[in-house]
N, C-alpha and C positions, 0 to 999 in steps of 0.2 A: 504494500500500500504506500509506504514511504517512497519507494523508488518511482511509483507512478506519479506522485505529487512532484517529485524532483524533475522527472521527465517532462511533465506538463509545464512547469516553470521555465525550463530550458527551451521548450518548444515555443512558448509564448514570447520569450525574449528574442529568439531567432526570427519569429514572424514579424515582430516589431522592427527589427533591423532591416528585414527585406522590404517592408512597406516604406520605411524612411528612405532607404537607398533608391527605391524606384521613384519616389517623389523628387529626390535630389537629381537623379539622372534626367528626368523630364524637365526640371527647372534649368539645368545646365544646357540642355538642348535648346530651350527657348532663348536663353541668353546668347548662345552661339549664333542662332538664327538672327537675333536682333543685331549682333555685331556685324554680321555679313550684310544685312539690310542697310545699316548705317554706312558701311564701306562702299556698297554699291551706289547709294545715293550721293555720297561725296564724289565718287568717280564720275557719275552722270552729270553732276553740277560742274565739276571741274572741266569736263569736255564741252558742256553746253552753255553754262551761265557765265563762268569766269573766263571771259574772252575780251579782247580789246574793244569790240563793238558794243558789248554790254556793260563795260566797266562802270560807266557813270549813268547808265540808264536804269532807273528804279523799276521799270516794268520787267526787266530781265531778272534782277535780283534785288528784292526789297531789302533795304539796309535798316537794321535796328529793330526788327520785330519778328516774332515767330509766325510762320505760315505753314500750311499743310503742303508738303512737297512730295507726296507719293507719286513716283513716276510710273508705278505699276501697282497692281493689286497684291497686297501682302497679307491678305486674310485678316486675322485678328490683330495684327500689328498696326499701330498708328505712327506715322512718321511726320515729324515736324522739323523744319529747318530754320536757321537764323543766320543771316549774313551781317557781319559787323565790319567796321574798319579795323584793320590790323594795327600792330604796334607802330607802324610807320605812317599812320594817318590814312588818307584817302588813296594812297598808292598801293595799299595792301588790303587784302580781304581775309577775314577769319570766318570760316564756315563751321557752324555747330549743328549737328544732327541729333535729334532726340527720338528714340524709338520706345514706344510704350505698348503694353499689353496687359490684359487682365489675367491675374494669376490666382488660382485657388489656394487658400491657406490650409495648413494641416489642422 
């Protein structure tokens, strides 16, 4: 009887570890997807918006405010971009990409 109780305690502990690790793997996968989405958006903007003919044109790259910059459908991810003047003033641009998603809590 005692051995069954000990075995049940060990089994419940192992089950808890498996459930937690599965959640962490799913969370890490979403974070990696968000990182790749941000990288892709930066590369798309680098090729399309950050060019000489759009440099001072606010319609190409709004400066100083967040805007939705999804260049394609990313499912449950929301992608926002922000373009600011860089450390050298108006001659430089700093691009910030924010990727958000809803994540279930344990």
